[in-house]
C-alpha positions in Angstrom: -273.1 -120.1 2.2 -275.9 -117.7 1.9 -278.4 -118.3 5.0 -280.9 -116.0 3.5 -281.7 -118.8 1.2 -283.0 -120.8 3.9 -285.0 -117.5 5.3 -289.0 -118.8 4.1 -289.6 -114.9 3.9 -287.1 -114.0 1.3 -288.6 -113.6 -2.1 -292.2 -113.3 -0.6 -294.8 -110.7 -1.0 -296.0 -109.9 2.6 -299.4 -108.4 3.3 -299.7 -108.1 -0.5 -297.4 -105.0 -0.7 -293.7 -105.7 0.9 -291.5 -107.6 -1.5 -288.7 -109.6 0.9 -285.1 -109.5 -0.9 -282.7 -110.1 1.5 -282.3 -110.5 5.4 -280.2 -107.8 6.8 -279.6 -108.7 10.5 -281.0 -110.8 13.2 -281.7 -109.7 16.6 -283.2 -110.8 20.0 -286.8 -109.4 19.2 -287.2 -109.6 15.3 -285.3 -109.9 11.9 -284.3 -107.0 9.8 -284.9 -107.5 6.2 -284.5 -105.3 2.9 -287.6 -104.7 1.4 -289.5 -103.3 -1.8 -292.8 -101.4 -1.4 -294.5 -102.5 -4.5 -296.9 -99.7 -4.1 -294.7 -96.8 -3.8 -291.5 -98.7 -5.5 -289.1 -97.8 -2.9 -286.6 -99.5 -0.7 -287.2 -99.7 2.9 -286.3 -102.0 6.0 -288.9 -104.6 7.3 -288.5 -105.6 10.9 -290.2 -108.6 11.3 -290.9 -110.0 15.1 -289.8 -113.5 15.6 -292.7 -115.9 15.1 -292.4 -117.3 18.7 -293.1 -113.5 20.4 -295.6 -113.0 17.9 -297.9 -115.7 19.5 -297.7 -113.8 22.8 -300.9 -111.4 22.2 -299.8 -108.9 25.1 -296.1 -108.7 23.7 -297.3 -107.8 19.9 -299.9 -105.3 21.5 -296.9 -103.6 23.2 -294.7 -104.1 20.4 -297.2 -102.2 18.3 -298.0 -99.6 20.9 -294.3 -98.7 21.0 -294.0 -98.7 17.4 -296.6 -96.1 17.0 -294.6 -93.8 20.0 -291.4 -94.3 17.6 -293.4 -93.0 14.6 -294.3 -89.9 16.3 -290.7 -88.9 16.3 -290.3 -87.0 13.2 -286.7 -86.1 13.5 -284.1 -86.3 10.8 -281.7 -88.2 12.8 -284.1 -90.9 13.8 -284.8 -93.9 11.6 -288.6 -93.3 10.7 -291.2 -95.7 10.6 -293.6 -96.1 7.9 -296.1 -98.6 8.3 -297.0 -101.5 10.8 -298.8 -104.5 10.0 -299.3 -108.5 10.3 -299.8 -111.2 8.0 -300.7 -114.8 9.6 -297.7 -115.5 12.1 -295.6 -112.5 10.7 -295.9 -109.0 12.9 -293.7 -106.5 10.9 -292.5 -102.9 11.1 -291.7 -100.8 7.7 -288.9 -98.5 8.4 -286.7 -96.2 6.6 -283.8 -98.0 5.0 -280.3 -96.7 5.3 -277.6 -97.3 3.1 -274.1 -97.1 4.7 -272.5 -98.6 7.9 -272.9 -98.6 11.5 -270.5 -96.4 14.0 -269.3 -99.8 15.2 -268.3 -100.7 11.7 -266.3 -97.4 11.6 -264.6 -97.8 14.8 -263.7 -101.5 13.7 -262.0 -100.2 11.0 -260.2 -97.1 12.3 -259.4 -98.0 15.5 -260.2 -94.4 17.4 -261.6 -91.0 15.9 -260.0 -87.5 15.8 -262.2 -85.3 18.3 -263.6 -83.5 15.4 -265.0 -86.4 13.8 -266.2 -88.0 17.4 -268.4 -84.8 17.7 -269.6 -84.6 14.3 -271.2 -88.0 15.2 -272.2 -87.3 19.0 -273.9 -84.3 18.2 -276.8 -85.5 15.8 -276.9 -88.6 18.0 -278.0 -86.2 20.9 -280.2 -84.3 18.8 -282.3 -87.5 18.1 -282.4 -88.5 21.8 -283.0 -85.1 22.6 -286.2 -85.1 20.6 -287.3 -88.3 22.0 -286.7 -87.5 25.7 -288.4 -84.1 25.0 -291.4 -86.5 23.9 -291.2 -88.3 26.8 -289.5 -91.5 25.8 -285.9 -93.4 26.6 -283.9 -95.5 24.1 -282.5 -97.5 26.9 -280.2 -99.3 24.2 -277.6 -96.7 22.9 -274.2 -98.3 21.4 -272.5 -98.2 18.2 -274.3 -100.8 16.8 -277.5 -98.3 16.7 -275.9 -95.4 15.1 -276.4 -95.7 11.2 -273.8 -93.3 9.3 -275.2 -93.5 5.7 -273.0 -93.2 2.3 -274.3 -89.5 2.1 -272.4 -88.8 6.0 -276.0 -88.4 7.6 -276.1 -89.8 11.0 -279.2 -91.6 12.5 -280.2 -93.6 15.5 -281.7 -96.9 15.2 -283.6 -99.6 17.2 -286.3 -97.8 19.3 -287.7 -101.2 19.9 -286.8 -101.2 23.4 -288.2 -97.5 23.8 -290.3 -97.0 26.9 -292.3 -93.9 28.1 -290.6 -92.1 31.0 -293.6 -92.7 33.3 -293.5 -96.3 32.5 -291.8 -98.9 34.8 -289.2 -100.3 33.0 -287.9 -103.3 35.4 -285.5 -105.5 34.0 -285.8 -108.0 36.5 -284.9 -111.3 35.1 -283.3 -110.3 32.1 -280.4 -107.8 31.3 -281.4 -105.0 28.4 -278.7 -103.6 26.2 -275.2 -104.3 26.2 -273.6 -104.3 29.3 -270.7 -102.1 28.4 -273.0 -99.3 27.8 -275.6 -99.8 31.0 -275.8 -96.9 33.6 -275.4 -97.8 37.2 -278.7 -97.3 38.3 -279.9 -99.8 35.4 -277.7 -102.3 36.5 -278.8 -102.1 40.5 -282.5 -100.8 40.0 -283.5 -101.8 36.7 -285.4 -98.6 35.9 -284.4 -95.9 33.5 -285.0 -92.3 32.6 -283.1 -90.0 30.1 -279.9 -89.7 32.3 -279.3 -93.7 31.2 -279.2 -92.6 27.4 -276.7 -89.5 28.4 -274.6 -92.2 30.5 -274.7 -94.4 27.3 -273.7 -91.4 25.1 -270.3 -90.8 27.3 -269.3 -94.1 27.1 -269.6 -94.2 23.1 -267.9 -90.9 23.1 -264.9 -92.4 25.1 -264.8 -95.3 22.7 -264.5 -92.8 19.6 -262.2 -91.1 21.3 -260.0 -93.9 22.6 -260.8 -96.8 20.4 -261.7 -99.0 23.4 -264.4 -99.2 26.1 -263.5 -97.7 29.7 -264.4 -100.7 31.4 -263.0 -104.4 30.2 -263.5 -107.8 31.6 -263.4 -111.2 31.3 -267.0 -111.8 32.2 -270.2 -109.4 31.6 -270.4 -109.6 35.6 -266.9 -108.3 35.7 -268.1 -105.3 33.3 -271.0 -104.5 35.5 -269.2 -104.8 38.9 -266.7 -102.0 37.3 -269.3 -99.7 36.3 -270.8 -99.9 39.6 -267.8 -99.3 41.5 -265.4 -97.6 39.2 -265.6 -94.0 37.5 -265.1 -93.9 33.6 -261.4 -92.9 33.3 -260.4 -89.7 31.1 -259.9 -90.2 27.7 -256.8 -88.4 28.0 -255.1 -91.2 30.0 -255.4 -93.5 27.0 -254.4 -90.8 24.4 -252.1 -88.4 25.9 -252.5 -84.7 24.7 -256.3 -84.8 24.6 -258.1 -81.5 25.5 -259.3 -81.3 29.1 -262.6 -80.1 27.9 -263.4 -83.5 26.6 -262.3 -85.2 29.5 -265.0 -83.0 31.3 -267.3 -83.8 29.0 -267.0 -87.6 29.3 -267.1 -87.3 33.2 -270.2 -84.8 33.2 -272.0 -87.5 30.7 -270.8 -90.8 32.8 -271.2 -89.7 36.4 -272.1 -92.6 38.3 -274.7 -90.7 40.5 -277.5 -89.8 38.0 -278.0 -86.4 39.4 -274.8 -85.3 38.5 -275.0 -86.1 34.8 -277.3 -83.6 32.3 -280.8 -84.0 32.8 -281.4 -85.2 29.2 -279.8 -85.6 25.8 -280.8 -81.8 25.2 -278.7 -80.7 28.2 -275.7 -82.8 27.0 -275.7 -81.4 23.2 -275.8 -78.1 24.7 -272.4 -79.0 26.7 -270.9 -80.8 23.7 -271.7 -77.6 21.4 -269.8 -75.6 24.3 -266.8 -77.9 24.5 -266.2 -77.8 20.7 -266.4 -73.8 20.8 -263.6 -74.2 23.4 -261.1 -76.3 21.2 -258.9 -74.9 18.5 -258.6 -76.6 15.0 -255.4 -78.2 16.1 -257.2 -80.1 19.1 -260.0 -80.8 17.2 -258.2 -82.4 14.0 -255.6 -84.4 16.3 -255.2 -88.0 15.2 -255.2 -90.2 18.2 -252.2 -93.0 18.2 -255.0 -95.5 18.4 -255.9 -94.4 15.0 -252.2 -94.4 13.3 -251.2 -97.7 14.9 -254.2 -99.4 13.5 -252.8 -98.1 9.9 -255.8 -95.9 9.0 -255.7 -93.0 6.9 -258.5 -91.0 6.7 -257.5 -89.3 3.7 -259.5 -92.5 2.1 -262.4 -92.1 4.2 -265.8 -92.0 2.4 -268.0 -91.0 5.3 -268.3 -87.5 5.3 -268.4 -87.1 9.1 -265.0 -88.2 9.5 -262.9 -85.7 8.1 -259.5 -86.2 6.4 -256.3 -86.4 8.7 -254.0 -83.3 9.0 -250.5 -83.4 8.7 -248.6 -81.4 11.3 -245.5 -79.7 10.1 -242.5 -79.8 12.3 -241.3 -76.4 14.1 -238.9 -74.5 12.3 -235.4 -73.7 13.7 -235.1 -70.7 15.8 -232.7 -68.2 14.7 -229.5 -68.3 16.8 -230.1 -72.0 18.5 -226.7 -72.8 17.6 -223.7 -71.4 19.9 -223.0 -67.6 19.8 -219.5 -66.6 18.4 -217.6 -65.6 21.3 -215.2 -62.5 20.9 -211.4 -63.8 21.2 -209.9 -64.1 24.7 -206.7 -62.0 24.9 -204.6 -65.1 26.5 -201.5 -62.9 27.2 -200.4 -63.9 30.2 -198.7 -60.7 31.8 -197.6 -57.5 31.1 -193.3 -56.3 30.6 -194.1 -53.1 32.8 -197.4 -51.3 34.0 -199.4 -49.0 31.6 -198.6 -45.5 31.8 -201.8 -43.7 33.5 -203.7 -41.2 31.5 -203.1 -37.6 32.3 -206.2 -36.2 34.4 -208.9 -34.5 32.2 -210.0 -31.0 33.0 -213.5 -31.3 34.9 -216.3 -30.0 33.2 -220.0 -29.9 33.9 -221.4 -33.4 32.8 -224.1 -34.1 30.4 -225.8 -37.6 29.0 -223.7 -38.9 26.3 -225.1 -38.8 22.4 -225.2 -42.4 22.5 -227.4 -42.9 25.6 -230.1 -40.4 24.1 -230.1 -42.2 20.8 -230.6 -45.8 22.4 -233.3 -44.4 24.6 -235.3 -43.0 21.8 -234.6 -46.0 19.6 -236.3 -48.3 22.4 -239.4 -46.0 22.7 -239.7 -46.1 19.0 -239.8 -49.7 18.8 -242.2 -49.9 21.8 -244.5 -47.5 19.9 -244.2 -49.1 16.7 -244.5 -53.0 18.3 -247.7 -51.7 20.4 -249.4 -50.1 17.3 -248.9 -53.4 15.4 -250.1 -55.4 18.0 -253.3 -53.2 18.3 -253.7 -53.4 14.6 -253.2 -57.1 14.6 -254.6 -58.5 17.8 -255.2 -55.8 20.4 -258.6 -54.3 19.2 -259.9 -58.1 18.5 -261.7 -60.7 21.0 -263.1 -63.9 20.7 -267.3 -64.6 20.8 -267.6 -66.6 23.9 -269.9 -69.8 24.0 -273.2 -68.8 25.2 -275.1 -71.6 23.5 -277.7 -73.0 25.7 -277.5 -70.2 28.2 -280.7 -68.2 28.8 -280.9 -64.7 27.3 -279.9 -62.9 30.4 -276.8 -65.0 31.2 -275.7 -64.8 27.6 -276.1 -60.9 27.8 -274.1 -60.8 30.6 -271.3 -63.1 29.4 -271.0 -60.9 26.1 -270.9 -57.7 28.2 -267.8 -59.2 30.4 -266.1 -60.0 27.4 -266.3 -56.4 26.1 -269.1 -57.0 23.4 -272.7 -55.4 22.8 -275.7 -57.3 22.4 -277.2 -56.7 19.1 -280.3 -58.0 17.7 -282.2 -60.6 19.4 -284.3 -62.8 17.2 -286.5 -65.7 18.0 -287.0 -69.1 16.3 -289.1 -72.4 17.4 -286.8 -75.3 18.2 -287.4 -79.1 19.1 -284.5 -79.7 20.8 -283.4 -76.3 22.6 -285.3 -75.3 25.6 -287.5 -72.3 25.5 -285.8 -68.9 26.5 -282.3 -70.4 25.9 -279.6 -69.2 23.1 -279.9 -71.5 19.7 -277.0 -69.4 17.9 -275.1 -66.2 17.8 -273.9 -64.3 14.5 -270.9 -64.4 14.5 -270.4 -68.2 15.6 -268.9 -69.0 19.4 -265.1 -68.6 19.3 -265.1 -66.3 16.1 -262.7 -63.3 16.0 -264.4 -60.2 16.4 -263.5 -56.4 17.0 -263.9 -55.2 20.8 -267.1 -53.3 21.4 -268.8 -54.9 18.3 -272.1 -56.4 18.7 -273.0 -59.9 18.2 -276.9 -61.3 17.5 -278.4 -63.7 19.6 -281.1 -66.5 18.4 -283.3 -67.4 21.3 -285.7 -70.3 21.4 -289.0 -70.1 21.6 -289.6 -74.0 22.0 -291.2 -76.4 19.9 -294.0 -74.8 17.9 -297.5 -76.7 18.5 -300.0 -77.4 16.2 -303.7 -78.9 16.4 -304.4 -82.4 15.1 -307.0 -82.0 12.4 -310.1 -84.6 12.3 -309.3 -86.7 9.2 -312.1 -89.4 9.8 -313.5 -90.2 6.6 -310.7 -88.9 4.5 -309.2 -90.9 1.8 -305.3 -91.9 3.2 -303.6 -89.7 0.3 -305.8 -86.6 1.2 -305.6 -87.3 5.2 -301.4 -87.0 4.4 -301.7 -83.7 2.5 -303.9 -82.0 4.9 -301.6 -83.0 7.6 -298.7 -81.3 5.7 -300.6 -78.3 5.3 -301.2 -77.8 9.2 -297.4 -78.5 9.7 -297.3 -81.9 10.8 -295.8 -85.1 9.4 -297.8 -88.2 8.2 -296.9 -91.1 10.6 -297.0 -94.7 10.8 -300.4 -96.3 9.0 -302.2 -99.2 10.9 -305.2 -101.0 8.8 -308.1 -102.2 10.8 -311.1 -103.9 9.9 -314.0 -101.9 9.7 -318.2 -102.3 8.9 -318.6 -98.7 9.0 -315.8 -97.0 7.0 -315.1 -98.0 3.3 -311.5 -99.4 2.5 -308.7 -96.7 2.2 -310.6 -94.3 4.3 -309.2 -93.0 7.6 -311.2 -94.3 10.8 -309.1 -92.2 13.2 -305.7 -90.7 14.6 -303.3 -91.2 17.1 -303.2 -88.8 18.9 -306.9 -87.9 18.6 -308.2 -84.8 16.7 -307.7 -81.5 18.8 -304.5 -82.5 20.4 -302.1 -80.1 20.4 -298.6 -81.1 19.2 -295.4 -79.5 18.1 -295.0 -78.8 14.6 -293.3 -81.5 12.4 -294.5 -84.2 14.6 -295.9 -87.4 12.9 -299.3 -88.7 13.6 -300.1 -91.9 13.2 -303.3 -92.9 10.9 -305.8 -95.9 11.2 -307.1 -96.6 7.8 -310.0 -99.1 7.1 -309.5 -102.5 5.4 -313.0 -102.8 4.9 -315.2 -105.5 6.0 -313.6 -108.6 6.8 -314.0 -111.7 4.7 -313.2 -115.2 6.3 -310.5 -116.9 4.3 -311.8 -120.4 3.3 -310.0 -123.6 3.7 -308.7 -124.5 0.0 -305.9 -127.2 1.6 -305.8 -130.3 -0.7 -307.7 -128.9 -3.6 -306.7 -128.5 -6.9 -305.1 -125.4 -8.0 -307.8 -124.3 -10.6 -310.4 -125.0 -8.0 -308.7 -123.3 -5.2 -308.6 -120.0 -7.3 -312.0 -120.0 -8.3 -313.3 -120.3 -4.7 -311.1 -117.7 -3.2 -312.0 -115.1 -6.2 -315.6 -115.8 -5.4 -314.8 -114.9 -1.7 -313.7 -111.7 -3.2 -309.9 -112.3 -2.9 -306.8 -112.4 -5.1 -304.6 -115.2 -5.5 -300.8 -115.6 -5.9 -299.1 -118.8 -6.3 -295.7 -118.8 -5.0 -292.8 -119.9 -7.0 -291.4 -122.7 -4.8 -293.2 -125.8 -4.5 -293.2 -128.3 -1.5 -293.6 -131.8 -0.9 -296.5 -132.5 1.4 -299.4 -135.1 2.0 -301.3 -133.7 -0.9 -300.8 -135.1 -4.5 -298.8 -133.2 -7.1 -300.9 -129.9 -8.1 -303.0 -129.5 -5.1 -302.7 -126.7 -2.6 -300.1 -127.7 -0.2 -300.4 -124.4 2.2 -302.2 -121.0 2.2 -301.2 -117.6 3.6 -303.6 -116.3 5.2 -304.6 -119.5 6.8 -307.9 -120.9 6.8 -310.3 -119.4 9.0 -308.3 -115.8 9.5 -309.9 -112.7 8.2 -308.8 -110.6 4.9 -310.1 -107.7 3.6 -312.0 -107.7 -0.2 -309.3 -107.7 -2.6 -306.5 -108.9 0.0 -304.1 -111.7 -1.7 -303.8 -114.9 -0.6 -300.6 -117.1 -1.2 -300.8 -120.3 -2.0 -298.0 -122.8 -2.4 -298.5 -125.9 -4.5 -297.6 -129.5 -3.6 -294.9 -131.6 -5.3 -296.5 -134.7 -3.9 -295.4 -136.9 -1.1 -291.5 -137.3 -0.3 -290.9 -140.6 -2.4 -289.4 -143.3 -0.3 -287.4 -146.5 -0.9 -289.6 -149.7 -0.4 -287.6 -152.1 1.8 -287.7 -155.8 0.2 -289.5 -158.0 2.3 -289.9 -161.3 0.0 -288.9 -164.1 2.2 -289.9 -162.3 5.4 -292.1 -163.7 7.9 -295.6 -161.5 7.9 -294.8 -159.6 11.1 -291.1 -158.7 10.2 -292.4 -157.6 6.7 -295.0 -155.1 8.5 -292.8 -153.8 10.5 -290.5 -152.8 7.9 -292.8 -151.8 5.7 -294.6 -149.4 8.2 -291.1 -148.0 9.5 -290.3 -146.7 6.2 -293.9 -144.8 6.1 -296.0 -147.0 4.2 -299.6 -148.6 4.7 -299.7 -152.3 4.3 -302.4 -154.7 3.2 -302.2 -158.5 3.3 -303.3 -160.7 0.0 -303.4 -164.3 1.5 -305.8 -166.1 -1.3 -306.8 -169.5 -0.9 -303.2 -171.0 -0.7 -301.9 -168.4 2.1 -304.7 -168.5 4.4 -302.4 -170.6 6.8 -299.2 -169.2 5.7 -296.6 -166.8 7.4 -294.0 -166.2 4.4 -294.3 -163.3 1.9 -294.0 -164.7 -1.5 -294.1 -161.1 -3.5 -294.9 -157.4 -3.0 -296.9 -154.7 -4.8 -293.9 -152.4 -5.4 -290.4 -154.3 -5.4 -287.8 -153.9 -3.1 -285.6 -151.0 -4.4 -287.8 -149.1 -5.9 -289.3 -145.6 -4.6 -293.3 -145.0 -3.8 -294.9 -142.0 -2.2 -294.6 -141.9 1.7 -297.9 -143.1 3.1 -298.6 -145.0 0.1 -300.1 -148.6 0.5 -297.9 -151.7 -0.2 -299.6 -155.2 -0.8 -297.9 -157.9 0.3 -299.0 -161.6 -0.9 -298.4 -164.5 1.7 -298.0 -168.3 0.7 
């Protein structure tokens, strides 16, 4: 049974713009729908807060404030927020729709991933979280369900709904936020969070990708929480023998129970991850874990580009001479008949080296010389570029010199995720084969580029977006508010305000005027034509819902409206009307022959009004002789049934 058919929002046009097509998921705070933006003709995800939470004004205010914060995270690996609004009891976010699957789906289907695939997923996740951490926010709910993998292989982090400012108290007293398997010890004990709780969760996610299972198991959530507090995360190689030691170190660093021993944020963990990858060989990166093979998965059929095809390892070739050496025949003669005649002594001569010895020594020296030459040509004159990513320029230069390499050109570039003064990349890349004494070019981060937010008040929305892009900024979430001073469709302000410095590429939230507010008239119970006319006179548009409902009003009259009566709307906004199918038909009880009291009780219990007709002959009677609607027939609920008494 398709539960979306029972969802009242499916098929509706929310806020006169977003046509809701299907329900995607239901969470503790909101329901996510696939919708179409009818103005821009694009598919997006609509996150609608549960109506019970929308009734809490302070919760709605916090929801909108945090949505604006997320909208400022302009990063290719973060699910973007396009718009925010409210209609009646519905408070919503319009967000980027990612067609694909979650990391949880991938792990469920494949069991475990090869190290290369796990790092291919982890690195963009850390890049997204690094942008959030450097902007001053913590995700707090990292888990495989919140990692989206598009059909094109792009990795994005979703559900920043729990995000909080680093400087904000984030106590979780009374409710444990996030999934228990990914909570850091300090979240469990103290209820507070900083970027290191996201680092811990990413370490657990990496362990799960490498092994196919969570590090701490238990029959109840309390048991899992206890193990997170009192037990270290085991090394992945304990579950997957032969896994590279660098991966064990990476998981141990990220999941240290003491926060101070972890990388301070996702950017630092990303640097460690890149360094660990550079230290691994292709064989170590592409090793297929036994858990994946046991699950019967063949990566050759994978549709997700970040998961590489499985590699076949050729069996070692036999080594020449592995068989038994042929032994020379042994003379088994037991004894000689007589002792051999000793040879005559040779005349003494001056000793000189035998010719065979000289030839042997010369041959050995020749072989050694040729071997040394071949070794030097093929390997001796080469080395590997050492891992220097995320090191300071001074540290990188010293490490290159220690490896016998020279420092070439040093270029500078802006970076949103790499700390100022540290190395972004090298040419050749770390781990590449290079001749000794050759030079390596470094690219050093200048940190994020900053831009001043322009004053956009009074601009039309499309013009304001164009100005932001020209300045190197991104148009962010659009919030619409009523204004008696600014015409509809023009910008009233920005967040952050004009003149504030922001890094290049940051999203700037825009507040746009909805014009002067119009009070929505009450048209409930009116004929549809009259309701249309009254709303149009108020400057509002009318949309009639396809589905009709039973109500207390007669057939063809307005049963309900959205927005409701007395609410505020802008000139030209749309009011959705739902038409009544009339009251619910109810079967009329047969009360002929019953006493008056019994008949009234039965009819009223069925939902009818009762009228008595006693006439002259029934003034003193107490028995029902007839009823206006015969028993067994139907009549509208709430209508009046007349009983005649004799």
